[in-house]
C-alpha angles and dihedrals in degrees: 000000000000119000112232124205115242117242091244095054088046087054094047092049091051094048090049091050091055093048092053094049103270128173097294085074109034116356093157090058093046091050094047092049096050095042091052088057091049092046091057092054095049094042094057092057092073107013093089097053098082090047096055096096092052094043090050093053095043099046096029092233115176119241090249093054094041092073093061089061083073104026099047092065093051090046095056093039094050096037098054100036097103093043093050090046092058093043088055089053093048108035099027135290100231090043091055089045089055092046090053096047093051093047092047090052093050094045090046090053089050090050095050089050093047116136100179141020099267094054092048095045091049091050090050090052086052089050091049095052088046093052089052090058092045098046098049096038094046092046096046090047089052092056094044091050096050119055116234110268131048096344092052094040090056092045090051090046087062092045091050095045092052092045089058096041095047092054090058097035090057090066092050098044093045088057094048096047094044091052090041126041091352141268096285088069088067082075104026091063091065095059098077097035093053096045093047093046091054092050097047097041093092091054095053109032129032124230119271135185140154114287086215100063116158132202094230122075130197098239096158090054093048095049092047097044095047091046090051098047095046092048089049095050091042092054091046088055092052093054086061109033111034120046093180094067109112111250088229090064092047091050091043091050090051091048095048095049088050092055091046091051091048089048088052093056090048089054094049091055091059103032119112093215104021121205089225114021102218089216089077091076090062083084106091094205093056094047093049094044094057093049090048087047092059093048095044096048088047087060092043099051091040088050095056093038098053099032090057091050090047092051096047104032099039107019091039095230116166119236095260092046089051088051094051091045085071096055093092089048089052094048094048093047087058092047090050093052094046088052093045092048089057097042097048088062089063102034137025122282094240101074092042090054090047092052091048093051092049091051089050093049089046091053093048089051089056091053087048087062098044109120126228089259093046120166118224101227095044105035110021108028097058088051093048094050092048091048091046090053091046096047091049094046089049100046094060104052090040091060092046091051093048089056101035108123096003117150121232096253089051097054093098091051092048090051091047094049097048093046090047090053092051094050094048090041091056094048097043093045093051091047093052095043092047092046093053096037096049097044092094100035098106094047094046091048090048092053091049091063090208096295104147096226091048091047091053092049090049090054092045090056090053092050092045088056087052094049090050093051088049091051084052089058089053094048091048088050088052092050093050090049091051093048109031110021110092120233096242128151107224093204091059095059122095116233108282096010114141119247105247 
């Protein structure tokens, strides 16, 4: 049974928000500040990828350890999202955002100063933990500062645009910084932004926390869930990046993560103040949004991973050229999100999301047909433009669906759930696509007998398989949207009303 906020507490929350400088005074400044925090977390998911060869040479990191420069960030970010979301609800969302900004700045400084693999990977872990605080606190503050309906839809539209743009911009910016002042500036650039952001946060956004705080806290659930998610993401990464890992370890990792996650559900059924009240899944929009997020991010991460390899290993693009090739995708993602944020104020989120997923799937099918001698303007650019429009048009209604009907005290939980689904979806989608695509790589390369043209054709076949699987993720997301997502106009819902 869903807990409803009393009218008196709602009025108190509203008045408190206004006293502390809520959206009635400066909504644009609040939105810009919170989106900047979110942009930092999304950017660092991909910004390091182009710099990996340089980091490998300078720090003498082994191929086995190099993968963890990327995956450690995602593991900590994905593993701690639900915990940090509940902490934000309980201890204060602005306080947790400030904590994340300071930790992100300190971890970035340590990463930039790293002299060996252990120091760099440890600093990336700190960045991932900080990003979990920042992402959930910023998103829950956004939903609490903008009322459900057109105002929140537009705000989430900007957030959705930046989340999509940041993922692409990270690849481009990483190449520019690596070829410019050096790879360490990928991390140094975060230091002043994080520290200044933490200092000015009280001047921009008021404090916000759940009116139903409790003295008890679900420590057991938090530990078991975080351990299960980190182990799951870590094991998924091993299936892609390290062929020398014994299969028994991979199977054991999956089995143990499953046991931990089942144990978490059992704990939540009995906890007095559960970390994730299972009743929230009674809302059809929340259930559907999280399933769709897993499938959409599986498509998105696979797109960046395999398109980058295709351009560099088949088309012989340099790292910086590869990064610049993504610029139109980033721009069209912003355009698609901007259009979607306007459309969802007039129609339901469902048809907008269906349109976006259809475009994403179409773009992936165009990449599936790209030849081994593909021309950028003819074969890649149209696919990137269509994918960008589709991603932007999908992120906005997806966020709206995830928060539709959320009560004030559950906003941190909703933010943690949707972000966790995205992180797990990216890791799971890449693992599935890579496992399927790479299954024939040895056979195809043996058949090419070292002839350059045949080698390129063999690699193209591998990448075609990956693009086809990614298109399948988008198609599955479209089916889930059609069948499970309610046709509810978010602007018609009163604040706190459950989605029917």
